[in-house]
C-alpha positions as CSV (number, residue, x, y, z in Angstrom):
1,M,-24.0,36.6,28.2
2,N,-25.4,39.6,26.3
3,M,-27.0,39.3,22.9
4,R,-24.0,40.6,20.9
5,L,-21.7,38.0,22.5
6,K,-24.2,35.2,21.9
7,L,-24.4,36.2,18.2
8,L,-20.5,36.2,18.0
9,V,-20.2,32.7,19.5
10,A,-22.9,31.4,17.2
11,A,-21.2,32.9,14.1
12,L,-17.8,31.4,15.1
13,A,-19.3,28.0,15.8
14,F,-21.2,28.0,12.4
15,G,-18.0,29.1,10.6
16,G,-16.0,26.3,12.2
17,S,-13.8,28.4,14.4
18,I,-15.3,26.7,17.4
19,S,-15.6,22.9,17.0
20,A,-17.1,20.1,19.0
21,A,-15.3,16.8,19.4
22,S,-13.8,15.7,16.1
23,A,-15.4,12.9,14.2
24,A,-13.2,10.4,12.3
25,G,-13.2,7.1,10.5
26,V,-11.3,4.3,12.4
27,I,-10.1,1.0,11.2
28,T,-11.8,-1.7,13.4
29,G,-10.7,-4.9,11.5
30,I,-8.5,-6.3,8.8
31,T,-8.9,-9.7,7.0
32,A,-6.8,-11.2,4.2
33,S,-7.9,-13.3,1.2
34,G,-6.8,-14.1,-2.4
35,G,-5.1,-16.8,-4.3
36,G,-1.6,-15.7,-3.3
37,L,-2.2,-15.8,0.4
38,G,0.2,-17.9,2.3
39,T,0.1,-16.3,5.8
40,F,-1.2,-13.1,7.3
41,D,-1.0,-11.6,10.8
42,I,-1.5,-8.3,12.6
43,I,1.4,-7.6,15.0
44,S,0.3,-5.9,18.1
45,N,3.5,-4.3,19.3
46,T,2.5,-0.7,19.7
47,T,0.1,1.3,21.9
48,D,-0.4,4.0,19.2
49,P,-3.9,3.4,17.8
50,N,-2.8,5.0,14.5
51,V,0.0,2.5,13.8
52,L,-0.6,-0.8,12.1
53,N,2.0,-3.5,11.8
54,L,1.2,-6.3,9.4
55,T,3.0,-9.3,8.1
56,K,2.2,-11.6,5.2
57,A,3.7,-14.1,2.8
58,F,2.8,-14.8,-0.9
59,D,2.9,-18.5,-1.9
60,S,1.9,-17.7,-5.5
61,L,1.9,-14.7,-7.8
62,D,-1.9,-14.3,-7.4
63,P,-3.1,-11.2,-5.6
64,I,-3.6,-10.8,-1.9
65,V,-6.6,-8.7,-0.9
66,L,-6.7,-7.0,2.5
67,T,-10.2,-5.9,3.5
68,F,-10.4,-3.1,6.0
69,T,-13.5,-2.5,8.1
70,V,-14.1,1.2,9.0
71,G,-16.2,2.5,11.8
72,H,-17.0,6.0,13.2
73,T,-15.8,7.7,16.3
74,D,-16.3,11.1,18.0
75,G,-13.0,12.5,19.1
76,G,-11.1,9.4,18.3
77,P,-7.6,9.0,16.9
78,G,-8.6,10.0,13.4
79,N,-6.4,9.9,10.3
80,P,-3.9,8.9,8.9
81,Y,-2.7,5.5,9.9
82,A,1.0,4.7,9.6
83,V,1.2,1.2,8.1
84,T,4.3,-1.1,8.1
85,E,4.1,-4.4,6.3
86,M,6.6,-7.2,6.3
87,I,6.1,-9.0,2.9
88,T,7.8,-12.4,2.2
89,N,8.2,-14.0,-1.3
90,D,7.5,-17.7,-1.0
91,T,6.5,-18.0,-4.7
92,G,9.6,-19.8,-6.0
93,Q,10.3,-16.9,-8.4
94,S,12.0,-13.5,-8.1
95,W,9.8,-10.4,-8.4
96,V,10.5,-7.3,-10.4
97,D,7.4,-5.3,-9.6
98,F,5.0,-4.9,-6.8
99,H,1.6,-3.0,-6.9
100,F,-0.8,-1.7,-4.3
101,S,-4.3,-0.5,-5.3
102,I,-7.2,0.8,-3.2
103,T,-10.8,0.0,-4.1
104,E,-13.5,2.0,-2.5
105,P,-17.1,0.9,-1.8
106,E,-19.8,2.1,-4.2
107,T,-21.8,3.2,-1.2
108,G,-21.1,3.8,2.5
109,G,-18.2,6.3,2.2
110,Q,-15.7,7.5,-0.3
111,G,-12.3,9.2,0.0
112,V,-9.8,6.5,1.3
113,V,-6.3,7.4,0.0
114,F,-2.6,6.9,0.5
115,T,-1.6,10.1,2.4
116,N,1.6,11.6,1.0
117,F,1.8,8.7,-1.4
118,N,5.1,9.9,-2.9
119,S,6.7,9.2,0.5
120,S,5.7,5.5,0.4
121,E,8.5,3.0,0.4
122,L,9.2,-0.6,-0.3
123,T,12.7,-1.8,0.6
124,G,14.8,-2.7,-2.5
125,F,12.2,-1.1,-4.8
126,T,11.7,2.3,-6.4
127,L,8.3,4.0,-6.4
128,D,7.2,4.7,-10.0
129,S,6.4,8.4,-10.6
130,A,3.0,9.9,-11.3
131,P,0.7,9.2,-13.1
132,S,1.6,5.6,-12.6
133,S,1.4,6.0,-8.8
134,G,-1.0,8.3,-6.9
135,P,-3.4,8.6,-3.9
136,R,-5.0,5.2,-4.7
137,N,-2.2,3.3,-6.5
138,L,1.4,2.5,-5.5
139,N,3.5,0.9,-8.2
140,F,7.1,-0.2,-7.4
141,T,9.9,-1.5,-9.5
142,G,12.8,-3.4,-8.1
143,E,13.8,-7.0,-7.2
144,L,12.9,-9.5,-4.5
145,A,14.4,-13.0,-4.7
146,D,12.5,-16.1,-3.7
147,Q,12.5,-16.5,0.1
148,G,13.3,-12.9,0.5
149,T,11.5,-10.3,2.7
150,T,10.8,-6.7,2.1
151,T,9.3,-3.9,4.2
152,A,6.5,-1.6,2.9
153,T,5.7,1.7,4.7
154,F,2.9,4.0,3.8
155,N,0.2,6.2,5.4
156,L,-3.4,5.3,4.9
157,S,-6.4,7.6,5.4
158,P,-9.8,6.0,5.6
159,F,-13.2,7.7,5.2
160,D,-15.7,8.3,8.0
161,P,-18.9,6.2,7.3
162,G,-20.9,8.3,9.8
163,A,-22.3,7.6,13.3
164,G,-23.8,4.2,13.6
165,N,-22.4,3.0,10.3
166,T,-19.6,0.8,9.1
167,A,-18.1,0.3,5.7
168,T,-15.2,-1.6,4.0
169,F,-12.5,-0.9,1.4
170,T,-9.8,-3.2,0.0
171,L,-6.1,-3.0,-0.6
172,T,-5.0,-5.4,-3.4
173,Q,-1.4,-6.3,-3.6
174,V,0.2,-8.0,-6.6
175,P,3.8,-9.0,-7.4
176,T,5.0,-9.6,-10.9
177,I,7.9,-11.5,-12.5
178,P,9.8,-10.9,-15.8
179,E,7.8,-11.7,-18.9
180,P,9.1,-14.7,-20.9
181,E,10.1,-12.3,-23.7
182,T,12.4,-10.5,-21.2
183,Y,14.1,-13.8,-20.4
184,A,14.4,-14.6,-24.1
185,M,16.0,-11.2,-24.8
186,L,18.4,-11.6,-21.9
187,L,19.5,-15.0,-23.1
188,A,19.9,-13.7,-26.6
189,G,22.0,-10.8,-25.4
190,L,24.2,-13.1,-23.3
191,G,24.6,-15.4,-26.4
192,L,25.6,-12.5,-28.6
193,M,28.1,-11.3,-26.0
194,G,29.6,-14.8,-25.8
195,G,29.9,-15.1,-29.6
196,M,31.6,-11.7,-29.8
197,A,34.1,-12.8,-27.1
198,R,34.9,-16.1,-28.9
199,R,35.5,-14.2,-32.2
200,R,37.9,-11.8,-30.3
201,N,39.8,-14.8,-28.9
202,R,40.1,-16.4,-32.3
203,K,41.5,-13.2,-33.8
204,G,43.9,-12.9,-30.9
205,N,45.2,-16.4,-31.4
206,A,45.6,-16.1,-35.2
């Protein structure tokens, strides 16, 4: 190889046109905790390393926190991960909202996000628009009755902690129910409608 060709190859490699094996952050483990945790499981029904199938049940309205451990690989599957979650409501109350939020570590890596967050879905719910939702928050509005099950789908992109390192991030999930004031307003509205109907009936019978 002559000197001119050597300089060209060096320049391309330095500029990124020629790359070595790609490095990536890979999810190596997931654990669940929190006051709302009923059950949690990782379903191994795929051979695709970038697909995660999870299932869990809430037995109270307290949050469930999923803790992801991230490692480093050279030339591995990389990002993003396609995540599907089966979520069951065993709280005894209907839900009207559901929220996901990512918390990153203070050290050991930054940058974990929901990739294409606006394509995230939760069956029976509607994704709230920005700025309520974004790369680190998914806020849904809808309804899930007690003993009901819904399916969440989203893409998750972890950071690369670097060769020889591991790090963690958390995904907190929280359902909510109507506020007592909402129930009171609903009952008051129903009572008002009933009173109006009774008055109409009296006038019709007069």
